Residue, then its C-alpha position, 0 to 999 in steps of 0.5 A: m733238200k733243194k738248195e735255194i738260189p739267192l735272189e740277187v743271183i736269179n736277177e743277175v744280168p747274164s754274163f758273157s759266158v752265159t750269152k756265149r753259151q746261148e750263141e753256141k747252142e743256137k749255132l749247133q741247133n742251126r747246124l742240126k737243122r741243116i743236117e736234117g734238111q740234108v737227110r730229107g734230101i737224101q730220102k727224096m733222092i732215094d724215092e726218086d731213084r737217083y744215081c747211087v753215087d750222088v746219094l753216097v756223096q750226100l751221105s758222106a756230107v751228112n756224116a762229115a757235118l755230124k762229126k763236126v757237130g760232135y767235135t764242137l760239142l766235145e771241145q765245149h765239154t772239154k773247155g767247160c765241164v771238164a775244166n771246171a771239174i778239174k778246178s774243183g778237184e774232180e780231175e780223175q773222174a772228169l778225165d776218165e769220163l772224157m777219155k770214155v767219151i773220146h773213145q766212144f766218139t771216135k769208134 
């Protein structure tokens, strides 16, 4: 059975946190688009038989950019989802999940 959301909540002006989340989402999407452009550039470098070291340098840059996106998401998840779960009494589950995510991300 679906929970009904009160009409006043639906018509509510977005709070700072909702606006902030949208800004963060747009920043991450823009970063990913730049990374996508870098990857396409690497593909072109390979097609053009560019010097291997130059390609490797670009691969390293893409790897670092992806890690930065991951760390940003991990931070947002910790400060948002995990913090809220802890406040609502689900700290053990939230912390277990967080540790699994950190372990997976740092492989």
